Structures are given as C-alpha cells and as structure tokens.
C-alpha positions in Angstrom: 19.7 89.9 275.1 23.0 91.5 274.1 22.3 90.8 270.4 18.8 92.4 270.7 20.2 95.4 272.4 22.8 95.8 269.7 20.3 95.4 266.9 18.7 98.8 267.3 20.3 101.7 265.6 18.3 104.9 266.0 18.3 106.8 262.7 19.8 109.9 264.3 22.1 110.5 261.4 19.5 111.8 259.0 21.8 112.5 256.1 24.6 110.1 255.1 27.1 112.6 253.8 30.6 113.9 254.6 30.4 117.0 256.8 31.6 120.4 255.9 34.8 121.5 257.5 33.9 125.0 258.5 31.4 127.9 258.6 31.1 130.7 256.2 33.1 133.8 257.3 30.2 136.3 257.2 27.3 136.6 259.6 23.7 136.8 258.7 23.6 140.6 259.0 26.3 140.8 256.2 24.4 138.6 253.7 22.0 140.0 251.2 18.6 138.8 252.3 17.1 137.0 249.3 15.5 134.7 251.9 15.0 135.0 255.6 14.4 132.3 258.3 13.2 133.7 261.6 13.4 131.2 264.5 12.3 130.7 268.1 13.7 128.1 270.4 14.1 127.0 274.0 17.9 127.0 273.5 20.2 128.9 275.9 21.5 132.3 274.9 24.5 132.3 272.6 23.8 128.7 271.3 25.1 128.5 267.8 22.8 127.4 265.0 24.0 126.7 261.5 22.1 126.7 258.2 23.6 124.4 255.5 22.7 123.4 252.0 22.4 119.6 251.6 24.5 118.1 248.8 25.5 114.5 248.1 29.1 115.3 249.1 28.8 117.5 252.2 26.7 119.9 254.2 27.7 123.3 252.8 27.3 126.0 255.5 25.3 129.0 254.3 24.8 131.1 257.4 25.1 131.0 261.2 23.3 132.6 264.0 23.4 132.7 267.8 20.2 132.4 269.9 19.5 135.6 271.9 18.3 135.7 275.5 14.8 134.8 274.3 16.0 131.9 272.2 15.4 133.8 269.0 17.6 133.5 265.9 17.7 134.5 262.3 19.2 133.3 259.0 19.6 135.2 255.8 21.0 134.3 252.5 21.1 134.6 248.7 18.3 132.7 247.1 18.8 129.8 244.8 17.3 129.4 241.3 15.4 126.3 242.4 13.8 125.1 245.6 16.8 123.9 247.7 17.1 121.4 250.5 18.7 122.9 253.6 19.4 121.7 257.1 19.6 123.5 260.4 21.9 122.0 263.1 22.8 123.1 266.6 26.4 123.7 267.8 28.1 122.2 264.7 27.2 120.8 261.3 26.5 117.3 262.5 23.0 115.8 262.5 20.5 115.6 264.1 18.9 118.7 262.8 15.9 120.1 261.0 15.4 119.8 257.2 13.7 122.5 255.3 13.2 123.8 251.7 14.4 127.3 250.8 13.2 129.3 247.8 14.3 132.6 246.5 12.3 135.2 248.4 11.3 132.7 251.1 10.2 134.1 254.5 10.2 131.1 256.8 9.5 130.6 260.4 11.2 127.8 262.4 10.3 126.9 266.0 12.8 124.5 267.6 12.5 122.6 270.9 15.5 120.6 272.1 15.0 118.4 275.2 15.5 114.7 275.1 14.6 114.9 271.4 14.9 117.6 268.8 11.5 118.8 267.7 10.5 121.6 265.4 7.7 123.2 263.4 8.3 124.7 260.0 6.0 127.3 258.3 6.3 129.3 255.1 7.6 128.4 251.7 6.0 126.4 248.9 7.0 122.9 250.1 7.8 122.9 253.8 4.5 121.4 254.8 5.6 118.3 252.8 9.1 118.4 254.4 7.5 118.7 257.9 5.6 115.4 257.2 8.9 113.6 256.6 10.5 115.2 259.6 7.7 113.9 261.8 7.9 110.4 260.4 11.5 110.0 261.5 11.3 111.9 264.7 8.3 109.9 265.8 10.2 106.8 265.0 13.1 108.0 267.2 10.7 108.4 270.1 9.2 105.0 269.6 12.6 103.4 269.4 13.7 105.1 272.5 10.7 103.7 274.4 11.5 100.3 272.9 15.1 100.5 274.0 14.0 101.2 277.6 11.8 98.2 277.5 14.7 96.0 276.3 17.1 97.4 279.0 14.6 96.4 281.6 14.8 92.8 280.6 17.2 90.6 282.6 19.3 88.7 280.0 19.9 86.0 282.5 16.3 85.1 283.0 14.8 86.1 279.6 12.9 83.2 278.0 13.1 82.3 274.4 9.6 83.5 274.0 10.5 87.0 275.4 13.5 87.1 273.0 11.3 86.2 270.1 8.6 88.7 270.9 11.2 91.5 271.4 12.8 90.7 268.1 9.4 90.6 266.4 8.5 94.0 267.9 11.8 95.5 266.8 11.3 94.3 263.2 7.8 95.6 263.2 9.0 99.1 264.2 11.6 99.1 261.5 9.1 97.9 258.9 6.5 100.5 259.9 9.1 103.3 259.5 10.0 102.0 256.0 6.3 101.7 255.1 5.6 105.2 256.2 8.4 106.6 254.1 7.4 104.5 251.1 3.8 105.7 251.4 5.1 109.3 251.5 7.1 108.9 248.4 4.3 107.2 246.5 1.3 109.3 247.5 2.5 112.8 248.5 2.6 115.5 245.9 6.1 115.8 244.3 8.5 118.2 246.0 12.2 118.3 246.8 11.1 116.4 250.0 10.4 113.4 247.7 14.1 113.4 246.7 15.1 113.8 250.4 13.0 110.8 251.5 14.2 108.5 248.7 17.9 109.4 248.8 18.7 109.9 252.5 16.2 108.2 254.8 17.4 104.6 254.3 20.8 103.2 255.3 20.9 101.8 251.7 18.6 103.5 249.2 15.9 101.2 247.9 16.0 101.0 244.1 12.3 100.7 243.6 11.7 103.9 245.6 14.5 105.7 243.8 12.7 104.8 240.6 9.3 106.0 241.8 10.8 109.2 243.1 12.7 109.8 239.9 9.6 109.3 237.7 7.6 111.7 239.8 10.4 114.3 239.8 11.0 113.9 236.1 7.3 114.5 235.5 6.9 117.5 237.8 10.4 119.0 238.0 12.1 117.9 234.7 14.9 120.5 234.9 15.7 120.1 238.6 19.1 119.2 239.8 17.5 116.7 242.2 15.9 114.9 239.2 19.3 114.7 237.5 21.0 113.5 240.6 18.5 110.6 241.1 18.8 109.8 237.4 22.6 109.4 237.8 22.2 107.3 240.9 19.8 104.9 239.1 22.0 104.8 236.1 24.9 103.5 238.2 22.6 100.7 239.6 22.0 99.4 236.1 18.9 98.9 233.9 17.5 95.9 235.6 17.2 97.0 239.2 14.0 96.2 241.1 11.4 98.9 240.3 12.7 99.6 236.8 10.7 99.1 233.7 12.1 95.9 232.1 14.3 96.8 229.1 12.7 95.8 225.8 13.6 92.4 224.3 12.5 91.5 220.8 13.8 88.1 219.5 12.7 85.3 217.3 10.4 82.5 218.4 11.0 78.9 217.4 8.6 79.5 214.6 10.7 82.4 213.3 8.4 85.2 214.3 9.5 88.2 216.3 8.1 88.5 219.8 8.6 91.6 221.9 8.5 91.5 225.6 6.4 94.6 225.7 3.7 92.8 223.8 2.9 91.0 227.0 2.2 94.2 228.9 -0.9 93.7 231.0 0.1 90.3 232.2 2.4 89.3 235.1 5.5 88.0 233.3 8.4 85.8 234.3 11.5 86.4 232.1 13.4 83.1 232.4 16.9 82.9 231.0 17.8 79.3 230.4 19.4 76.9 227.9 18.9 73.3 226.8 22.4 72.4 228.0 21.9 73.9 231.5 21.3 71.1 234.0 19.9 73.4 236.8 17.6 75.1 234.3 16.1 71.8 233.1 15.6 70.6 236.7 13.7 73.8 237.4 11.4 73.4 234.4 8.9 70.8 235.9 8.3 73.1 239.0 7.9 76.2 236.8 5.6 74.3 234.5 3.3 73.3 237.4 3.0 76.9 238.5 2.5 78.1 234.9 -0.4 75.6 234.4 -2.0 76.8 237.7 -1.9 80.5 236.9 -1.7 80.9 233.1 -5.4 81.6 232.9 -5.2 84.2 235.6 -2.9 86.6 233.8 0.5 84.9 234.2 2.9 84.4 231.3 6.5 83.3 230.9 8.9 84.8 228.4 11.7 82.2 228.0 15.0 83.5 226.7 17.3 80.7 225.6 21.1 81.0 225.5 21.3 78.1 223.1 23.4 78.4 220.0 22.0 75.4 218.3 18.4 75.8 217.1 17.7 72.0 217.1 18.8 71.6 220.7 16.7 74.5 221.8 13.5 73.3 220.1 14.0 69.7 221.3 14.4 70.8 224.9 11.1 72.8 224.7 9.3 69.8 223.3 10.8 67.3 225.7 10.1 69.3 228.8 6.6 70.3 227.7 7.2 74.0 227.9 4.1 75.6 226.5 4.9 79.3 227.3 6.5 81.9 225.0 10.0 81.3 223.8 12.6 83.5 222.1 16.3 83.4 221.2 18.9 84.9 218.9 20.9 81.7 219.2 23.9 83.7 220.4 24.8 81.6 223.4 26.4 83.8 226.1 26.7 86.6 223.6 22.9 86.8 223.4 21.8 90.4 223.1 19.2 89.9 225.8 21.7 88.3 228.2 24.1 91.3 227.6 21.3 93.8 228.2 20.1 92.1 231.4 23.7 91.5 232.6 23.1 87.7 232.9 26.2 86.0 234.1 24.7 82.6 235.1 21.6 80.6 234.4 18.9 80.0 235.3 18.3 83.8 235.8 14.9 85.2 236.5 13.0 88.5 236.5 9.4 88.8 237.6 7.5 91.8 236.1 4.2 93.3 237.2 1.4 94.1 234.8 3.0 97.4 234.0 6.3 95.8 232.9 8.1 96.8 236.0 10.7 94.5 237.6 9.4 93.3 241.0 12.0 90.8 241.8 15.0 89.1 240.2 17.4 86.3 240.9 15.0 83.8 242.5 14.3 80.1 242.0 11.1 78.2 241.4 10.4 77.5 245.1 10.0 81.2 245.6 8.0 82.0 242.4 4.4 81.2 243.6 4.6 83.4 246.7 5.9 86.3 244.6 3.4 85.7 241.9 0.1 85.5 243.9 0.0 89.1 245.1 0.6 90.4 241.6 -2.3 88.5 240.2 -4.8 89.7 242.8 
C-alpha cells in the first residue's frame, strides 16, 4: 500500500511559479483606488491577507490587508488596462489561495472561509463567475482526494489483497481523470475569459498541448490583443508546429504521377501522415498491417498521405507497387532533407501523425498496432 499512498499528490499548489520575495511597502489606504475588493472571512483578527498579480515568473504583490475583529478586510489598487489574473493568499504569498480577475474600476466582494479547506465565493467584475467555476473544480477535487486518502490510510498494507490494491488504484486514476475532464470541458465549452488562460496554463502539472491550442484559439478570437493570448502563443511556439492539437502544417509535394497534392486537400477525412522510405526495413514491415487497416476503413472516411524520404524515384515507385500501397503518395525525393521531414521535425522513420477531419493532429509517434484503436473514434 505504500506505493498507493505515495501516488496521490493533492493539487494544493495551484500556480507553478516562483514566488515573490516581499510585499509592497504601502498599505491599502495609501493606494489610489482604481479597484476595490471588500472581503469577509472567518479568519482571526490581524491575519495577513495578500493580493498578488499572477505572472509566469512570480506572484507580484499588489496590496496587503489585515483582517479586523469581524474578519473583514479590503484591498485597493491601481487598475490595469486589461482584465488581470490575481491571487489572494493568507499569511504569505504561497498557495493555496483564491484566484480572481480584476478590472479597472472593479468593485469586488470576496467571502473566505478557512477550516480544513480554503473555500471562497467571489462576486463582481466581468469574469469572476467564470473564475469561480474553475476554483470550485479544483477545490472540490481536493475534498474528494482528502476523503480518498483517508480511505487508503484505513487499509492495512499487511492484509490488503491484490483486488483491494487494484480497486484502490483504479479509483485513484478515476479521480484524476475526472478532474482533468472537468477542466478540459471548462476550456472547451465556457465563454472565453482570462480564466480560460488560467485553466490551460496552470491547472496541470504539465500543460496539455491540445488544451493550450484550444485555449489560444479562443483567446485569439475573443481577446486578440491580450497579453494572455500572446503568452500562450509563445508557449505553443516553443513546443513546435506539430504538437498534438495543432492544425497539421501544410505539405504540398509531387505524386508518383508528377501532380502536386496538398495535404489540406484531404480535409474532411481522417488522415494518417506516414513518413517512410523504400529503403526503411521497419517501414516496409509495417506496410502490410497498415494496408489491412486502410482497406477496412478507406470507405468510411479514412485516407493515408504517405510521404517518402526516398531520393531515387524508381525505388520509391517500385516499393509502392510491390507492397500494394493504394493510398496517396508524395515526395520531393530529397531523402532526409525532404522539406516535409524538416517541417515535421522527422528524425527517424516510420514516423506517423494522425489527423482528425479538421486537419488537427490527434496523435503522433505511434505504430500500426495502435492505429485502429486511435482511428475508430475519429470515424464515428
């Protein structure tokens, strides 16, 4: 059971950033009140609360306040030109805390309860109803995980059966999967706000490229001039052009017949981009398995766009004929210097990319024994 106990890691650290080193020197009464946040809490008198701006590098303290004898507190500050992600922490600038969105002229209300868990309600502002939904997703998860941890601790590791271990692991994985699903659903379906950026950028230990892409597309559409849109764009750019979730970069090369065939011309079909070559033994061994799958699903909207890294035209055409490969084929006969291979950062072959009907990369780097299970859901 020790392994199971060590598996859980409550997502108490909401923001994975370096923390600010100190508070601002002035108090709320000294700051020009372009925005105000009035709060109530069950905190003891003189408890310190800190309002910080969220950045990728650190939490930048904006204002601080002490709870009065009734647990009330207040923040004031100069407004920002755009809606800004902020974070309220208790006692220091370390999470856990309460995320909120501040606008110039905002008059917000914040009600904090701190017992075994930190809870809060946020009202006011254009986008805090959306931020509150995200806050509830991860705080509800923390409560569920705490209950699960207590269940695990009650199990005697000396007498736990293999079935109990299996069921406990299954339950843990289910809780993690539900949390991820809830956040993904938020990003996909909720109206675009800075909370969209917050969810995609900070609520996973490792950001999920496909969700970064979705969030960026929504932000680019609805907040084209936002710093958050630019920040996500830079993050995605660093990951490269062929991350899962990206629209597959265009390829337009010659077919064996000498015609040009663009990858985008296959839009509307589920497409396998298959980088291969006649001289590649593993590629040729994959071909019979890929051919069997192609024959089963080609009439259901499945197509293959084979990109050869051959440098000899005769060898390329002979391999297509010998292996009976009846799908689409292209090449610039550039070998490893192929323009498509360079664009897709192909360093070994076979190399595969599966695209949905919109031309978006669903999965890359898999072999033929995985293809059918990936393909079927996309054809439904």
